[in-house]
N, C-alpha and C positions, 0 to 999 in steps of 0.2 A: 254307703258310708265310707267303706275302704277306698273307693274310687276318689271321693272328695278329699280324703286324707292325702292320697298320692298327689293329686293336683295341687293341694295346699303346700305340700313339701317342695314340689317343683317350683311353685311360685316364690316360695321363700328362698330357694336356692338361686333363682334368677335375680331376685332383688338383691341378695347378698353380693353376687357377682357384679351386678351393675354398680352397687355402692363402692365395692373395692376398686373397680375400674375408674369410676369418677374420682375417688380419693387419690388414685395413682396420678391421674391427669392434673388434679388440683395441686398435689405435692410437687409434680414436675414443674408446673407453672410457678408455684411459690418459690421453689428453689431457683428457677430461672430469673424471676423478678428480683429476688433478694441477693442473688449472686453467691449464695452460701455453698461453697465447695462443688458446685455443679453448673455446667452449662447445658441447657437443653439441646438435644441434637438439632432441632429446627432453628436454633440461633447461629449455627455454623453455616458458612456459605459453601462448604464442601460437603458433598454427599457422604453418608456413612458407607462403609464397604460391605455391609451385611447382605445386600441384595445386588444381583447382577442381571441386567436385561438380556433376554435371549432374542425376542422379536417383538415387533409392533404390527398390529393390524389396524390401519387408520382409514377412515372414510371422511372426506371433507367436501362440503358443498358451499362454495362462495356465491353470494348473491351479487350479480353485476349491475343491479339497480338498487337505489337507496330504499330502505324500509319506509313505507308511507307514513308510519306513525312517528318515528324518531328522526328520519332524514339521514340515518347512518347506513353505511354499507356494512354488511355483516357476513360472517360465515358460520355455519354450524358443522358439527362433526361428532363422530364417536370413535373411541379408540380402545383397543384391548392390548395391553402390554403384558407379555409373558416374561417372567423373571425367575431366577433361581435363588433360593435362600442359601447363602454360604456360611452365615453365622445366625444362630437363632435370635429372633427379635420380635417384639410386639408392635413395632412401629414400621409403617411404610412411608418413607419420604421420597417424593418425586417432584421434580421441578414443574412449576406452573406459574404463569405471569399474565395477568389481564384477561383471564378466561372466566366466564360465568358457567357454572355447572348446573345441570338439571338433576332434580331429586328423582331417584330411581324407585322401583317398586318396593325396595327394602327400606325405604324412608331415608336412605343415605345418598350422597352424591357419588359414591363409588360402590362397586360390587366386587367380590373376591371369590374365586373358585380355585380349587387345586387342579392342576393339569393331570390328565390321565385318570380322572374319576375319584381321586382321593378326597378327603375332607379338609376344609380350610377353617381357620379360626373365624369367629364372628366379628363383625365390625361394631365397635363401641361408638366411635364418632369420627368425623372427618372435618377438617377445617383448613383455612388458608393462612399462610404466614407471608404477607406481602413483602416485608422487608427482605427476607432471604429467598423469596419467590418459590415457596414450597406449597404443595398440596400434601397434607399430613393425614394419615389414617391410623387411628389407635385400635388395636385388636384386643380381644378378650383373652388371647392366649398367644404363645409364641409360634412363629412359623417354623417348620421343621427343616433342619439342615439337609441340603441335597434335594429337597422337593421343589418342583416348579409350580408357580401359581400364575393366575391371570387376573389382572385388575382392569375393570371395565368402567368407562366414563362417557358421559354425553355432555357436550359443551357448546358454548357460543362465544365468538370473538369478534372484534371489530376489524373489518377489512379497511384499515385506515390508509392514509397516504404518507405514512411516516417512514417508508423505505426499510422497515424492519419486521421480521417475522413473515406472516402472510399479509401482503399489502396490495394496494391497487395502484396502477400506473395508468395515466390517461394520455390520449393523443387524438389529433384530428386527422381524418383521412377522407378525402373527397367531400369535405364539408360535414362529415358525420363524426360526432364525439364517440370514441371507443374506449373501452376499459380492458385492461389486462390485470388479472389476478396473478400475482407472482410472489416469490419468496426470497428472503435473505435470512437464513438460519444462523449464519456465522456472526460472532462467535457464540453468543448466548441467547439467541432469539427463537430457537426451536420450541422452547417452553411457552412462547407466546402463541403457538399454533396448536399444540397438543401436549398433554402431560407426559413428561419424559425424564429419563435419567440424562440430564443435559451436560455431560462432561465428556471430553474426547476419548477417555479410556473406556467409557461405557458403550462399547460397540454392540450392535445388534443388526438383525435382518429386518427390513421394512417391507410390509405388504401394503401397497397404497391403492386406494380407490378414490377417484374424483368424480363428482357429480357436477355437470355444467350445462349451459344452454345448448340446445341443438344447433349445429352449424359452427360451434367453436371447437377448438382443438385443446386437448389436455395432454400435458407432458409431465414426466417425472424421471427419476433416475433410471428406472428400468424401462424396457421396451413395452409398448402397449400390447396387452395380451388379449383383452376382450373389450369390445365397444358395443354397447347395447342402448338403443333408444327405449325409454320407458316413461312412466308417469308416477310422480310422487305427490301426494296430497292435491291431485288434480292438475299438477304442473308438468308439462312435457319437458323431459330432461334427457341428457345422454349420460350414461354411466361408463367410465373407462377404468378398467382394472389393468394393473401393470405387473410385469414380472417382478418377483421378489428381488430386492437389492442384494449385493454382496454384504457380508458383515462389515458395518461401517459406523462411524460416529454420527451423532445427531446433527452436527453442524454442516454435514455434507448433503443433507436431504434437500431436494428441490421439488416444488410443485408449481405449475404454471397453467393458466387457462387463458386462451387468447383467440383472436380472429386472424392469427398469423398464417402465412404459408411458408414453404421451405424449398431449398435446393438439396439434392442428395446424390451420393454415389457410394458404392460399396468398395471397400479396399480389403481384400481377403475376406475374413469373416466379420469384419467390422462395418456397420452402416454409419456413414458420416452424413450429418444433416446440419444445415445452417438455416435458422429460423429468424424471420424478421417481419416487419410490417409488409403488407402486400405490395404497396407502392415501391418500397425499397428493393424487394426481390425482383419486381418487374423491371426496375431501372438497372438491374445487374449489380447492385451494391454488395451482394453476398458471394459473388463468384471468386473473388480473391481469397476470402477466408476459406472457402471450400477447397480451392486449389492448393493452399498452403498447409491445410490440416493434415493431409495424407503424408507428405514428406516429413512433417514434424513428428507425427506418430511413428513413422518408420524409424526415424532417427532415435527416438527414445526407446523403442523396442530393442534396437541394436545396442544402444548405450547402456541400458540397464540389464540387457540379456534376459529380459522377461517379456512375454507377450502381453499386449494390452488386455487387461483382465475382463473387459465388458463386451457385450454384443453390439453396442452402438455408442457413438460419440455425438451427442447433440450440443450445439452451441447456439445461443439465442441472444439477440440484441434488444435491449429494453429501453424505452423512452426515459424512465426514471429509475436510476440505480445509484446507490451511494458510492460503492467502490468502483474501480476501473473494471474489475471482473471478479468472479468467484468460482472456485474450482469444484463445484458440486459434482459428485462422481457420476459421470455419464450425461449430465445436463449442465454445462457451464454457462453462466449468465454473464453478460457484458453490458456496459454502456454502449449505446449505438456508435459513438465516436471511436470506440476501441475495436469493434468487430467489423463494421461496415466500411467498405472502400468503394467510392464512386469514381470510375476511371475518367470521368469528364471534369469533376470538380475537386476531388481529393488530391492532396499533395503526396509526394513520395515520403515525406515525414509521416503522414497518416498511414501510408503503406507499411513503413518500417515499424510503427507502433502496433499495427494489427499483427504483423508477423511475430514480434517479440512477445506481445501479451498472450497470443495464442500459445506460443512455446512455453511461457511461464505457467499458464493454467494447465496445459497438458503434461508438463513435468510433474505437477502435483498428483496426477492420476496414479503414479507409483509412489513418489516421495511426498507423503502427506496423507494420501487416501488409502493406498494399500498398506503402507506402514505409517502410523500416526504417532505424534508426540503424546507422551503420557499426560502432560499438563501444559498450560499456557506459558509457564515460565521459560519454556524453550521454543517459543514461536520462531525465533531467528533461524532455527535449523530447517523448518519448513520453508519459510519465506526467503531466507538467504540462499538456500540451495536452489529454489525455483528461479530466483533472480539471476543467479550465476549461470545455470544451464540454459536459461531462456536465450542467451546470446549464442550458445552453441547450437541450439535447435533452429534458431532463425538463420544462423550462418549456413547450416546444412540446407535449408529450404531456399536461401537466396545467397549462394556463394560469392556472387559478384559484388555484393555490398561491403564485404569486409566489416561486418557489423560487430565482430568480437572486440575490436579496438574501442568501440564506443562505451564499453563498460567503464572506462577510465573517467570519462566526463559524467556519465549518467549515474554512476554508483560511487566510485572511489572518491573523486574530488568532492562530490556532493556531500558525502557523509563525513569527510574530514572536517568540514566546517562546524558540524554539530558535536562531533566526538572530541573536539579540542576545547570543549567547555566543561567546567567542573560539574555542571548539571546534567551531563551525559549519564549513561548507565551501562553496566556490563551487558554483553549479549545474553548470557544466562543469569537468571536471578534464583534465589532460593524459592522452592515451591510454595512455602507458606507465606511468602511476601506478595504473591499475586493471587488475590482471592476475590475481590469485588468485581462485578461486571465492568465498571469503569477502569479498574486497574488492568483487566484483561485487554480491553480495547486499546489502552495506552501502549501495550506491547507492540502493536502493529505500526511501528514508526520507522524512520529512515535508518536507525541503528539496526533493527532486525532485518530489514530488507537489504540495504546497501552495504553496511559493514559485514553482515552475514555473507553476502555475495563476495566481498573483497577478501575476507579471510579464507573462505573455501577455495577461491581462485588461487590464493597463495599456497594453500595446502596441496592442491592439485599440481601446482608447479613444482614444489620441492619433492613431492612423491614421484612425479611424472604422471601424466594423464592415464596411461594404461594401468598402473598400479592403483591409482585412485578409483578408477572405474571397476576394477576387479574387486576391491574391498567393498565398494558400494553395492555391486550386484549380489555379493554374498550376504550382505546386511539385509537387503530387501527380500531376498529369498528366505532367509532365516526368520524374519519377523513379519512375514506376510499376514495380513488380516489381524495384526495385533499392535501393541503400543511399545514405545521405546523411550529411553532417556539418552542424552547426548553421548555419554560414555559408551553406549552400545555401538555407535558408529565408529568411535575411535578404536574400539577393540577389534572390529572387523577390518578396519584399515591397517591396524598393526599386524594382523594375520597376513594381509597381502604384502606388507613390507617384508616380513620374515620369509614368506614364500618366494619372494623375488630377490632376496638378498640386497635390499636397498640399504645403503649406509646412511643412518641418521645419528645425530649426536645424542639424542634422547628418544624414548618411546613417543609415539604420536600423541598419546594422552597428555604427557608432560608438556610437549611443545604447544599443543592447542589450548590447554587450560589457561595459560598465561594470556592468550588472546581473547578467550571467551569469558573468563571469570573476573576480569578486571576491565574497567572502562578505559577509554582513551587509547592512545597509540604513542610510539616513541618518535623522536627525531634522532637520526643517526648522524653524528658529526665526524667527518673525516678530515684529519689534519695531514695534508700531503707533505708538510715539511718534516714530520716526525714518523708518520705511519700510524699515529695513534687514532683509534676508532672508539667512540664512546656513544652511549645512548642516554636519553633523558625523556621523561614524560613531557609530551608537547602540549602546551596550553597557549591559547591565543592571548590570554591575559596572564603574564608570568607572575603577577602579584595576587592572583585570585587564591582564595583559601580552599585548599582541598579538604573537604569534610569527610569524604568516604575513604575508609581504610581499605587497602588492597591486600589480598592474601599473598601477592607476589611483589609487594613493595614498589609497584609501578616499574617493574623491569620485565623484559621480554626476551625470548629466545628468537633471534632474528636471522632469517636467511638473506644473505646479501649477494645479489648478482651484480657484477660490475664490469666496466670496461676502462681501457686506458688509451686515450687518443685514438679512438675509433676501433680498437681491437678488443673484442669481447673476451673476457676471461672465462675459461671453460667451466670450472667448478664453482658451485655455490660455496661462499665463505660464511661461516656461522659466527655471529656475535653472541656469545653465551653469557656474558657478564656485563657489568656496568661499563667497563672499558677494557680494551685489549690493543695489541699492536699487530698490524699487518704491514710488514716491511715492503711488500710488493706495491703497496699504495703510496709509498714514500717517493716523491719525485717533485723537483722544483722547476721542470721545464715542460713536461707533458701533463695534460689534464686528465683527471680521474672523474668518472661518472658512475654513480651507484644507483641501484634499484632499476635495472634495465627493464624497460617496458612496464614499469610500476607493478611488477608481480608481487612485491612485498607491500604490506599495509603499514607504511611508515613514510615520514619525510626525511630528506637528506640535506645536511648543511656541510659546508666546506670552509677551509681557511680562505682568507680574502684573495690570496694569490691564485688559488684554483678557480674561484668564482670568476676572476678577471680573465683567466685563460679560457674558461668555458664561454664567456660573453664574447671574447675575441673570435672564438671558433664560430659562434652563431653569426657574427657580423661578416665573417670572411667566406665560410662555406658551411652553411647551416645544415645541409643534407647529410654531412658526416655523422651528426648526432641523430639517433633514431627519432622518428616523428613523434612518438608518444613521449619520449624524454624531452623533446623541445617544449612540449606542453607542461611536463613535470617541472622543468627548470623555472618557468615563470610562476607556476602555482606554488611551488615550494618557496621561491624567493619572496613573493608577496606575503605569504603567510608567516614566514620566518621574520619578515620585517614587522608585521603586526605584533609578533611575539617579542620584538626587540632583540632578535638574535642576529639580524643583519640590518644594514641601513635601508631606509626607504628609497634612497637614491639608487642603491644597488638593484633593488627590485624593479624600479622603473627602467633601469638600463637594460634589463633582459628583454624589454619590449621593442627596443629601437631597431632590432633586426627585422621586425615585421614588415618593414618597407619591401622586403624581398620574399616574404613568406606567402605562399598561396594555399597551403594545406589547412583543412578545416579544424583538426583537433588542436593544433597550437593556437590558431586564431580564436577558437571558442574558449580555450583556457584563458587567454589574455582578456577577452571580453568579460568572462565570468569574474575575473579578479578586478578589472577596472569598473565593473558594476558596483562593487563595494565603494569605490572612490566616488562614483556618481551618487550613491545613497548618502554618503557622508558630506559631499562637497557641492552638490548641485544647487544649494541655496547660499553659497558663499562666493567670495571674490575669486576663488580658484576655478569656478565653473567654466568661464570663457577660455582661459588659457588651456584648460584640459580639453575642451571641445576642439580647439585649434590644433592641439597636438594629435589627437585621435583622427581628426580630419586629414592631417598630413600623412598618417600611417595608412588610412583606409582608402585614400584616393587612388593609389596604384592598384589596389585590389579591385576596386570598382571598375577601373579601366581594363584590367586583366579579364574580368568576366564579360565586360562589354565586347571585347575582341573575341574571346572564346565562343561567345554565343552569337557572333555576327550581328552586333547591335541589338541584342536581346531577342533574337528571332529563333534561336535554337535552345534546347535543353542540354546542359552538360551530361556527359555519359556516366561519370562516376557519382555514386550517391553522395559521397562527402563533398564533391564539388558542387552538387546541387544545394547542399546545406550551406556551404560557404558563400555561394552566390547570394543567398538570402541575407547572410551576415553583411556582405558588401553593400547591398542596397539599404538594409536597415540602418547601418551605421553611417553610411554616406549621407543619407537623407537626414538622419538625426543630428549630424554634426554640421550640416549646412552646405553640403556640396550641391550647388545650384542645379547642375545637370540632373542629379538624382531627384531632387524635389520637383523639378519641371516634369520629369518622366513619370513619376508616380501620380502627380496631380492630373496630368493629361490622360493617363490610363483610367483613372477613376472617373474623370469627367466623361470620357467616352462611354463608360458603363452607365453612368447616370443618364446620358442622352439616349442610350439604347438598352433599357433595363433587362430585356429578354436575351441580350447577347453580351455575356461577360467574356471578353477576350483576354483578360489578365491570366497569365500562366498560373495554374493551381499551386505550384511550388512557391510562387512569389506573393500570393494573395495576402498572407498574414502581414508581411512587411509593407506591401503597397496599401492595404486598407488602413493600417495604423498611421502610416505617413500622411496619407490623404486626409484622414480624420483630424490629425494634429494640425495640418496646414489649413483645413477648411473651417466652416462654421456650422450653423444650425442646419442648413440645407443638406450638407454632406452627412451630418449625423442622422437626420430624419430619414434620409435615403437608406443609410446603413441599417437603421432600426426596422424599416419597412422590409428590407431584404432578409433580415434576421428572422422576422416573424413569419415570412412566407417560405423560408427554406425548408425543403423536404430532405435535405442531405445533412446529417448530423455534423459531419466534419466542417462543412461550409458554415453552418450556423455557429459552430464553435469559434471559427476564425473571426466572424463578424462580431460575436459576443465580446471577444478580447479587444477588437479594434474600437468598439464603441467607447471603451475606457481611455482611449488615446486622445480624445478631444481636450482642448485647453479651456473650454467653456465651463466654468464652475457650475452654472445653473443646470446645464445638461448633465454634468457628473452627479449633482445632487439628485436630480430626477432619476438617473440610472440607478443610484444606490437605493432609492425608495422602492424601485421595482422589485428588489430582491425579497421584499416582504409580501409580495403578491405572486403566488404560484402561477396565476394566469398569465403573468408577464414574464417572469423568470422562474424556471423549474427549481424546486427546492434543491435538487442535486447540484444545480449550477450557481446557487446564490453565493457560495464561498468564492468561486472563481471570479465572479463579477466584483465582489468587494476587494479581493486581493489585486485584481487588475487595476481598479481605480487607485488603490493604495500605491501601486508601482509608478503611477503618473505623478511627476513632481508637483503638478497643480492639484492633484486629487488626494495626495497623501493625508493632509490634515482633515479633509472632508471625510475620508474613510474612517480615520481614527475617531472623529467626533460621532460618526454614525454608529460605530461598534460600541462606543461607550454608552450612547443613548439607548441603543436597542438590545444591549447584551441580555438583559433579563428576559425580554420577550423572545429573542431568538433561541436562547438556551432552554427556556421552559416550553415554548410552543412548537419549536421545530424539532428539538431533541437530537440525540446522538446519531440517529439514523439518517439525518438530513444534512447536517452541517459538518464540515471538517473543521472543527473549532481550533484544533492545534495549528493547522496550516494558516488559518485566518489570523490568529494571534501572531504567529511568526512573521507573516508578510506585512501586516499592518504596522508592526513595531520595528520593522527592519531599518527604517531611516532614523530612528531615535538616537540622538547624539548630543542632547543638551540636558542641563540639570532640570529645566522646566519640564521636558518630556519625561524624564525619569520620575519626577514628582507626580506627574499626571498618571503614569503607569502604576506607581505604587498606590496612589489614591484609588485607581480603578480596581486594583486587586483587593484593597481593603473594603471598598464599597460593595463589592460583589462576593464577599467571602461567604455570606449566607446562601446566596444563590448557587455558588460553586462554579467550577470550571470543567468538571468532568474529565473527558479525555484530553483536554487542553491544559490540565494542571501542570504537567512537566513543561509544556511550551511556555507557560506564563513565567515560570522560574527562569527558563532559558532566556526569555525576553528581557527580564530584569538584569540578568548577568551580562547579556550582550550589550544592553544600553550602557551600563557602567563601563564596559570595555571600550565602547565607541566614544564615549565622552573623553576618556583618557587618551585614546588614539588620536582624536581630532586635535586635542590640546598639544600633543607631542609632535605631530607630523604636518600640520596644515602649512606652516611657513616653508618647511623644506620642500614640500610637494609643489607649492606655488613657485618657488624659486627655480625648481628643476623644469617645470613645464615652460616657464618664461624663457629659460636658457635654450630649450629645444626649439621653440618657435623662432627665436632670433637667429639660431644657427643656420 
């Protein structure tokens, strides 16, 4: 009787507790739904701070064959995450997306125990919140502050081909179709692989075990520790356990299972391995990456004054990969075109790309991985820094290339074009403004990478490189294995400034904040008649409406390096206000040139007299002006003309000296700016006079390289000469130099006649293929397509893929566009490149735009953010827009797809509308003046 009574009391107690818990959940839901004074924790996209992960113990088993019942490729797994409670809570929120959970013995999809044998609260219920991507567990009692707990789950996910999370990549080798199970966790896809605290500040140690078919190789961040062949449910498998990782963010985790092989060597205590398809390794395509990795690692260990933190450095080339590369700590993933270099078929441009991208990713091993940003609003610090020092690392590995100067073309000039629009954005945003996964993805743009690199290069210049490196090293040592905000770096650089008695007009923090916390950049105007120097926010469209308020009123603290008639002035002069006077710059007979070597992130304008003196200098003895500044003068002049600050005629006059120029950087700067003229004018009556003028300029360059290479039989020694030789052939053929067109057509015909023997120099293939495709017909195109499909070298396939878009046959271009929706024809990762290549063809532009409009919903919903670079696609496809009709089509496109959305391309769409309006205005104001000038030069 007494026993029954006790049982009844216990039953009543449990029922009451259950009812209270259910009532709590119902109340929370009610408040969340009604919005009364309360937002449920799971409705916020940011994790609560009550729980902090300590470690994950994860086992994953991807199936490399489709499920016979569903036809889907899947993976199964189980995970234990240990976390510490730092604030008492009854809720466990952990990220999870697109995972199906198995009900455990406790009738829930999670189980919870206390570490160290203590007691844990009971689980009331667990459920998914798909919108905010959470797995939520409600407990019957609060977790204890300071206590560690372990949350266990079992789950299944799809091993899809979406290039995000844990996904599959496919390729053909020796006629056999092979599958790679690989990963891309960055920025918010780890939650698609296992339940986790998927924010960069939530660092933890990862214990990884992978189950995979016998004969395949498993890789992860740590070194393989134990490899055992065993049987699970009657299936023979291999189980590979890895060393625990260092304490790191979830986005840096990597897991790969493949049939790959590798090259390796040890450098000190670090094992370096290059992994790729067996055929690629056998053909020697991994040797260059292996040879360059050691010197780059050496450079960064000296640069940071911190040893490489890991026991191994794996780098792997993947057939399908969304980004160029990803800096997973200890296992860096790359597109094949970025890592592999074939000495027989790859160009030196491919070689330079491999060196700089390896340097970029390895720079992250310290800056980004060892010390990590607190949140995604300061992505620029990670990516801008790696972009800047990648040129230093590559320069150390290949000192003969002089690669450091290429940052001007590849980063500074590139980002100026975007940052001069009112739809740009500051490098750093407020933390609470970057919340959604799409907003996070949007941060990885040209502003973060290229402007970030440019302003850090400027900072290093005015501090001096030794002081910059000293502050950086102390910063990395102080914050190792933790997270930071931007001001932490400025503070450590300021300590280095003070320790070295560097004279600055303001603290580092004050100087840098005006470059980081407001968008855009200034144009510095120097009036040499008075010595007055002023600054103004530079906008390509001076009439555009600035809607974003700046905390610095669009003024900057500007370091000015300058020279007078060839004599460099020793000290930096600082422009600290809207305008000031520098009497040393006052001169009516000698020319003044500012922003020497473009170390500052700004444009420069002058009074008309000084511009004329500079142009006279270019035309008489251009070598007196530094090579980078010859490029700067043209780039500044053309963009100042677009902004109506100088005349278009003056900008065009800066190109006339190119008849005597043979250096790559100025030529490339000129061609980049004339490219805008092509976009705007190649469907107008200006096109032919423009072609004739550029033909006149490029013909001497074409003949210069013909002589240098003994009639195209030798390769120029300098890297930049090799690049400019390509420019000479590309532009000579494009503008109708008969000798060039005959040359490329003959070379391509010889290859068609002997397909197994391609004698075209690898450095010239991009230009030759495109020229031959443009001049040819269906036979040339079909031959190119056949070679593309059969190519085993990714860089060669990439050249052919671009060249196929050069044909002038609309039917072939339409067919090529249709292939982008069939992954068997064009890989998902390459679809964007094909569409944008067709759009860059004056014959294919309207076809590409019609295709994007028609297929947008399909591409956006079926391919997803992991496959298409939607931002670059929108930017390139709309680049030629310059009529009211095209603006109307663009605005209608935006309206028609508002429900579908634009995801990571949202900002690019706004920029496209703004750019189109500016183009319309520019064309109206400048077309006649440009036509008159080109005609006058042809007749001269």
